[in-house]
C-alpha positions in Angstrom: -47.5 -30.4 3.8 -48.0 -33.0 1.1 -51.1 -35.1 0.9 -53.6 -35.8 3.6 -55.3 -33.6 6.2 -53.2 -31.0 8.0 -54.5 -31.2 11.6 -52.1 -28.9 13.4 -51.8 -25.4 11.9 -50.4 -23.8 15.1 -47.4 -21.7 14.2 -47.2 -22.8 10.5 -46.0 -20.0 8.2 -48.6 -19.7 5.5 -48.5 -17.1 2.7 -51.8 -16.1 1.2 -51.4 -14.8 -2.4 -54.0 -12.2 -3.2 -56.6 -10.4 -1.2 -60.1 -10.3 -2.9 -63.0 -12.7 -2.6 -61.0 -15.8 -1.8 -57.8 -14.4 -0.2 -59.5 -12.6 2.7 -61.6 -15.5 3.9 -58.5 -17.8 3.5 -56.3 -15.5 5.6 -59.0 -15.3 8.3 -59.6 -19.0 8.4 -55.9 -19.9 8.6 -55.3 -17.2 11.3 -58.2 -18.6 13.2 -56.5 -22.1 13.1 -53.3 -20.7 14.6 -51.2 -20.3 11.5 -48.8 -17.3 11.1 -50.3 -15.7 8.0 -48.7 -13.3 5.6 -50.8 -11.9 2.7 -49.0 -10.6 -0.4 -50.9 -8.6 -3.0 -49.9 -7.0 -6.3 -52.2 -4.0 -6.0 -52.0 -1.2 -3.5 -55.3 0.6 -4.1 -57.9 1.9 -1.7 -59.8 -1.4 -1.6 -56.7 -3.4 -0.9 -55.7 -1.0 1.9 -59.1 -1.3 3.4 -58.9 -5.2 3.3 -55.3 -5.0 4.6 -56.4 -2.9 7.6 -59.1 -5.4 8.5 -56.7 -8.3 8.4 -53.9 -6.4 10.3 -56.3 -5.7 13.1 -56.5 -9.5 13.6 -52.8 -9.9 13.6 -52.2 -10.9 10.0 -49.2 -9.4 8.2 -50.0 -7.8 4.8 -47.6 -6.8 2.1 -49.2 -4.6 -0.6 -47.7 -3.9 -4.0 -45.3 -6.9 -3.8 -46.9 -10.1 -5.0 -43.8 -11.6 -6.5 -41.4 -12.1 -3.5 -41.7 -15.2 -1.4 -41.7 -14.3 2.3 -39.0 -15.9 4.4 -39.9 -19.1 6.3 -43.0 -19.7 4.1 -44.1 -23.4 4.4 -47.2 -23.2 2.2 -48.8 -20.8 -0.3 -52.6 -20.5 -0.6 -53.3 -18.6 -3.8 -56.3 -16.8 -5.2 -57.4 -18.8 -8.2 -56.8 -15.9 -10.7 -53.0 -15.7 -10.1 -51.2 -17.1 -13.2 -49.0 -20.2 -12.7 -46.1 -18.3 -14.3 -45.9 -15.7 -11.6 -42.4 -15.3 -10.1 -43.8 -16.1 -6.6 -44.6 -19.6 -7.7 -41.3 -20.1 -9.4 -39.6 -19.1 -6.1 -42.0 -21.5 -4.2 -41.1 -24.3 -6.6 -37.4 -23.7 -6.1 -37.8 -23.7 -2.3 -40.0 -26.8 -2.3 -43.0 -24.9 -1.0 -46.4 -26.4 -2.0 -49.1 -24.1 -3.6 -52.7 -24.7 -2.9 -55.8 -22.8 -4.1 -58.8 -21.9 -1.9 -60.6 -25.1 -3.1 -57.7 -27.2 -2.1 -57.6 -25.5 1.3 -61.3 -26.1 1.8 -61.0 -29.7 0.8 -58.2 -30.2 3.3 -60.1 -28.5 6.1 -63.2 -30.6 5.8 -64.3 -32.2 9.1 -64.6 -36.0 9.6 -67.8 -37.3 8.0 -68.2 -34.1 6.0 -70.6 -33.6 3.1 -69.8 -35.2 -0.3 -69.0 -32.9 -3.2 -70.9 -33.1 -6.5 -68.6 -31.0 -8.7 -69.3 -29.2 -12.0 -66.9 -27.5 -14.5 -67.0 -26.6 -18.2 -66.4 -23.5 -20.3 -70.1 -22.5 -20.1 -73.2 -23.4 -18.0 -71.4 -24.1 -14.7 -73.4 -21.7 -12.5 -76.7 -22.6 -14.0 -76.0 -26.4 -13.7 -74.9 -26.1 -10.1 -77.9 -24.0 -9.1 -80.2 -26.6 -10.9 -78.4 -29.4 -9.0 -78.8 -27.6 -5.6 -82.5 -27.1 -6.4 -82.9 -30.8 -7.2 -81.0 -31.9 -4.0 -83.1 -29.6 -1.9 -86.3 -31.0 -3.5 -85.1 -34.4 -2.4 -85.0 -33.2 1.2 -81.2 -33.1 1.4 -79.3 -30.3 3.2 -77.4 -28.8 0.3 -76.0 -25.5 -1.0 -74.5 -24.1 -4.3 -70.9 -23.3 -3.4 -67.5 -22.6 -5.0 -67.5 -20.0 -7.7 -71.0 -18.9 -6.6 -73.2 -18.6 -3.6 -71.7 -19.7 -0.3 -67.9 -19.7 -0.1 -66.4 -23.1 0.1 -64.4 -22.2 3.1 -67.5 -21.0 4.9 -69.3 -24.2 3.9 -66.7 -26.5 5.3 -65.8 -24.5 8.4 -69.3 -23.1 9.3 -71.7 -24.5 11.8 -74.3 -25.5 9.2 -74.2 -29.2 8.5 -74.7 -30.3 4.9 -75.5 -33.7 3.4 -74.0 -32.9 0.0 -72.6 -29.8 -1.7 -73.1 -28.7 -5.4 -69.7 -27.3 -6.2 -68.9 -25.0 -9.1 -65.2 -25.1 -10.0 -63.3 -23.0 -12.6 -60.2 -24.2 -14.5 -58.2 -21.8 -12.3 -59.5 -23.4 -9.1 -58.9 -26.9 -10.4 -55.3 -26.1 -11.4 -54.5 -25.4 -7.7 -56.5 -28.3 -6.3 -54.4 -31.5 -6.7 -56.0 -33.6 -3.9 -59.7 -32.9 -4.6 -61.7 -36.1 -4.9 -65.4 -35.6 -5.7 -68.2 -38.2 -5.2 -69.2 -37.5 -8.8 -68.3 -34.7 -11.3 -69.3 -33.3 -14.7 -67.4 -31.5 -17.4 -70.2 -29.8 -19.4 -68.2 -28.7 -22.4 -64.8 -27.6 -23.5 -64.0 -24.7 -25.7 -61.1 -22.2 -25.9 -61.2 -19.8 -23.0 -58.7 -18.3 -20.6 -55.9 -19.4 -22.9 -54.0 -16.2 -21.8 -53.9 -17.8 -18.3 -53.4 -21.4 -19.1 -51.0 -20.9 -22.0 -52.5 -23.5 -24.3 -55.7 -25.4 -25.0 -54.0 -28.6 -23.8 -53.2 -27.1 -20.4 -56.7 -25.7 -20.1 -58.3 -29.1 -20.8 -55.9 -30.9 -18.4 -56.9 -28.5 -15.6 -60.6 -29.1 -16.4 -60.0 -32.9 -16.4 -58.7 -32.8 -12.8 -62.3 -32.7 -11.7 -62.7 -36.4 -12.6 -59.6 -37.6 -10.6 -60.6 -40.0 -7.9 -64.4 -39.9 -8.6 -66.2 -42.6 -6.7 -69.6 -43.0 -8.5 -70.0 -41.1 -11.8 -68.0 -39.1 -14.3 -70.6 -37.2 -16.3 -69.7 -36.1 -19.8 -71.3 -34.4 -22.9 -71.8 -36.9 -25.8 -71.8 -33.9 -28.2 -68.3 -32.8 -27.0 -65.8 -35.6 -27.5 -63.2 -33.7 -25.5 -65.2 -34.2 -22.3 -65.4 -37.9 -22.9 -61.6 -38.0 -23.6 -61.0 -36.5 -20.2 -63.1 -39.2 -18.6 -61.0 -41.9 -20.3 -57.8 -40.3 -19.1 -58.9 -39.9 -15.5 -57.8 -42.1 -12.7 -61.0 -43.0 -10.8 -62.0 -45.4 -8.1 -63.0 -48.9 -8.9 -66.6 -49.1 -10.1 -66.9 -45.4 -11.0 -69.0 -45.1 -14.2 -68.9 -42.9 -17.3 -72.3 -41.3 -17.7 -73.2 -39.3 -20.9 -75.8 -36.7 -21.5 -77.3 -36.0 -24.9 -80.0 -33.8 -26.5 -80.9 -36.9 -28.5 -82.2 -40.3 -27.6 -80.0 -41.7 -24.9 -78.2 -45.0 -25.1 -77.5 -47.2 -22.0 -75.6 -45.3 -19.3 -76.9 -42.0 -20.7 -79.5 -39.3 -20.0 -81.2 -37.7 -22.9 -84.4 -36.4 -24.5 -87.3 -38.5 -26.0 -90.5 -36.9 -27.3 -90.3 -33.9 -25.1 -89.2 -35.8 -22.0 -85.9 -35.9 -20.0 -85.1 -39.5 -19.5 -82.6 -41.6 -17.6 -81.0 -44.8 -19.0 -78.1 -44.8 -16.6 -79.5 -45.1 -13.0 -82.2 -47.7 -13.7 -82.6 -51.5 -13.4 -81.8 -53.2 -16.7 -80.6 -50.0 -18.6 -80.3 -52.0 -21.8 -84.1 -52.0 -22.1 -85.5 -49.5 -19.5 -85.7 -45.7 -19.2 -87.0 -43.6 -16.3 -88.9 -40.4 -17.1 -87.4 -37.5 -15.1 -89.1 -34.4 -16.3 -90.6 -32.6 -19.3 -88.5 -30.3 -21.5 -91.1 -27.7 -20.6 -90.0 -28.0 -16.9 -86.6 -26.4 -17.9 -86.6 -22.6 -18.0 -85.6 -21.3 -20.5 -85.9 -24.4 -22.7 -83.0 -23.4 -25.0 -80.9 -26.4 -26.2 -77.8 -25.6 -24.1 -80.0 -25.1 -21.0 -81.6 -28.5 -21.5 -78.1 -29.9 -21.6 -77.4 -28.2 -18.3 -80.5 -29.7 -16.8 -79.5 -33.2 -18.0 -76.0 -32.8 -16.4 -77.5 -31.7 -13.1 -80.0 -34.6 -13.2 -77.2 -37.0 -13.9 -75.2 -35.9 -10.8 -78.3 -35.9 -8.6 -79.2 -39.4 -9.8 -75.6 -40.5 -9.2 -76.2 -39.4 -5.6 -79.4 -41.5 -5.4 -82.0 -38.8 -5.8 -85.4 -40.1 -6.9 -86.9 -39.0 -10.3 -89.7 -37.0 -8.7 -87.2 -34.7 -7.0 -85.5 -34.0 -10.4 -88.8 -32.8 -11.8 -89.6 -30.7 -8.8 -86.1 -29.2 -8.5 -86.1 -28.2 -12.2 -89.6 -26.6 -11.9 -88.5 -24.7 -8.8 -85.3 -23.4 -10.4 -85.1 -19.7 -11.6 -82.1 -18.7 -13.7 -79.9 -15.8 -12.7 -80.2 -12.4 -14.4 -78.3 -11.8 -17.6 -78.6 -15.4 -18.8 -80.8 -15.4 -21.9 -83.2 -13.0 -20.0 -86.1 -11.7 -22.0 -86.1 -7.9 -21.3 -89.0 -6.7 -23.4 -90.8 -6.7 -26.8 -90.7 -3.4 -28.6 -92.5 -3.0 -32.0 -92.6 -6.8 -32.5 -88.9 -7.2 -31.7 -87.7 -9.3 -28.7 -84.8 -7.9 -26.7 -82.8 -10.5 -24.9 -79.9 -10.0 -22.4 -77.3 -12.7 -22.4 -74.5 -10.5 -21.0 -73.1 -13.6 -19.2 -72.1 -14.9 -22.7 -68.5 -13.7 -22.2 -66.8 -16.2 -24.6 -67.5 -17.6 -28.1 -68.8 -20.9 -26.9 -71.5 -19.3 -24.7 -72.4 -16.9 -27.5 -72.6 -19.8 -30.1 -75.2 -21.5 -27.8 -77.1 -18.2 -27.4 -77.3 -17.4 -31.1 -78.4 -20.9 -31.8 -81.6 -20.3 -29.8 -83.0 -17.7 -32.3 -83.8 -17.8 -36.0 -83.1 -14.1 -36.9 -80.9 -12.0 -34.7 -79.5 -8.5 -34.5 -76.4 -9.2 -32.5 -74.8 -6.8 -30.1 -71.2 -8.0 -29.4 -67.7 -7.0 -28.4 -65.6 -6.2 -25.4 -62.4 -7.9 -24.2 -61.6 -10.9 -26.3 -59.2 -12.6 -23.8 -57.2 -14.1 -26.7 -60.2 -15.6 -28.5 -60.8 -15.8 -32.2 -64.3 -15.4 -33.8 -64.2 -17.0 -37.2 -65.8 -20.3 -36.2 -68.5 -18.5 -34.2 -69.4 -16.1 -37.1 -69.3 -18.7 -39.8 -71.7 -20.9 -37.8 -74.1 -18.1 -37.0 -74.0 -16.2 -40.3 -77.3 -17.4 -41.7 -79.1 -16.2 -38.5 -77.8 -12.7 -38.5 -80.0 -9.8 -39.6 -77.3 -7.4 -38.5 -74.5 -6.8 -35.9 -73.7 -3.8 -33.7 -70.1 -3.9 -32.3 -68.9 -2.2 -29.1 -65.8 -2.5 -26.9 -62.1 -2.5 -27.2 -61.6 -5.7 -29.3 -64.6 -5.2 -31.6 -62.3 -5.1 -34.7 -61.7 -8.9 -34.3 -65.4 -9.6 -34.6 -65.8 -7.0 -37.4 -63.0 -8.8 -39.4 -64.6 -12.2 -38.9 -68.0 -10.8 -40.1 -66.3 -9.4 -43.2 -64.8 -12.8 -43.9 -67.7 -15.1 -43.2 -70.9 -12.9 -43.4 -70.0 -10.1 -45.8 -73.7 -9.5 -46.6 -74.6 -8.8 -42.9 -74.9 -5.1 -42.1 -72.5 -4.1 -39.4 -72.5 -1.0 -37.2 -69.1 -0.4 -35.6 -69.5 2.0 -32.6 -66.0 3.5 -32.1 -66.5 4.2 -28.4 -66.0 2.3 -25.1 -67.8 4.6 -22.7 -70.8 3.2 -20.8 -73.2 5.4 -22.9 -72.3 3.3 -25.9 -74.9 0.7 -24.9 -77.8 3.1 -25.4 -76.5 3.9 -28.9 -76.0 0.2 -29.6 -79.6 -0.6 -28.7 -80.8 2.3 -30.8 -78.8 1.0 -33.8 -80.0 -2.5 -33.3 -83.6 -1.3 -33.3 -82.9 0.4 -36.7 -81.6 -2.9 -38.1 -84.3 -5.2 -36.6 -87.6 -6.3 -38.3 -90.7 -7.6 -36.5 -90.1 -11.2 -35.4 -86.4 -10.6 -34.9 -84.5 -10.9 -31.6 -82.0 -8.2 -30.6 -79.5 -10.2 -28.6 -76.8 -9.0 -26.3 -74.4 -11.9 -26.4 -71.0 -10.2 -26.4 -68.6 -13.2 -26.7 -66.2 -11.0 -24.7 -65.5 -10.0 -21.2 -66.9 -6.6 -20.0 -64.2 -4.9 -18.1 -63.1 -2.5 -20.8 -66.5 -0.7 -20.4 -68.2 -2.0 -17.3 -67.4 -3.2 -13.9 -68.7 -6.7 -14.7 -71.1 -8.5 -17.0 -74.0 -7.7 -14.6 -73.5 -4.0 -15.1 -73.3 -4.5 -18.9 -76.6 -6.4 -18.9 -78.2 -3.7 -16.6 -77.1 -1.0 -19.1 -78.7 -3.0 -22.0 -82.0 -3.5 -20.1 -82.1 0.2 -19.2 -81.5 1.2 -22.8 -84.3 -1.2 -23.9 -86.7 0.3 -21.4 -85.9 3.8 -22.8 -86.8 2.5 -26.3 -90.2 1.5 -25.1 -90.9 4.5 -23.0 
């Protein structure tokens, strides 16, 4: 089961590692193709038992509470993306010569002849927004497309379903790329690279290497961020097809083979005749919602991938105008007593929070949660002059408090020593006390949410509800 398509799954012994959002569809798909499927799962809770019962009714074997033992006669493992590479199961697979694929690799291998091209996006931040912008642009061009991968339609459903697509806008995480060795996109973008998930990858080098896999074998364009040299380095290191081009995006004036911004316009100097002298207007900055700097960068990356696929300039403009960002991404909740309250609960790491803080001049910052191995000195030092005050919540808030003490000692800090969900109401009340008219109270936690909330959506909802109570 090395490279190439697997055409005959009948009777093949496949172990699916992990239930959850990718494991269950993978087990069903493989079972439907005739494989003998065993699912192994670390957890044995009510949700897992419910999923196991559903699969066992189909004839799939499920082992709960034992995710480390390699089932006998396993010929292939298909793993959930979140399972760490150092798990004993994978060491056993390596010793036995059993290949390990992720759900993305499985989807790539199961594509039908003549299947849709993939335009792929990764990066520490902005992936979902960029992929949704890209899908909106592709649809505006009259192409049958969907946002898939980490969001929207599952990749397996997209490649196995009856719906026929011309091209797919694919969001890929570093976890998914780690387990997708044979993926070869039409074109791909790495939006940015900052320390994240280092507890999973083990080092920044390993994290960057997995992100860089997205460029391997690209046919038309490798899109990189001129403001983030690490993304360009990954393009240089990638083994691409003959004729594939490096295309940069910049918030400044673009050079040849770049997209950028000139006098309030998004312009293309990459996919035009005589790019040394010519530029094509694509859209106005005002067409991008919200027009925060990092979101304009997302729009340029989406436009670059669409242009690499041959989409006309008018469709870029229309697609960006039609796009509506998801909730909890720099979402303006309300103005109360001249203070704006903004929900960026999706800012779950320092890089996203840095971009969020940069969009406002005077901020009362609500932050904290699970740090995931991150440090906060660089973030706080860069944002210190913008901070009116800070309100800290969550389990790892002391790390942020200490960074504030080192780099912004004059900024008033309220440290809420609680991690219950009611803490958000108190946090918003404290932020209101610190804010002055013209300020922005910004929920941009720089941390994951699971110490206090089920996910970042619930955290953002709690913030919005607390703000509504202020204005009531």
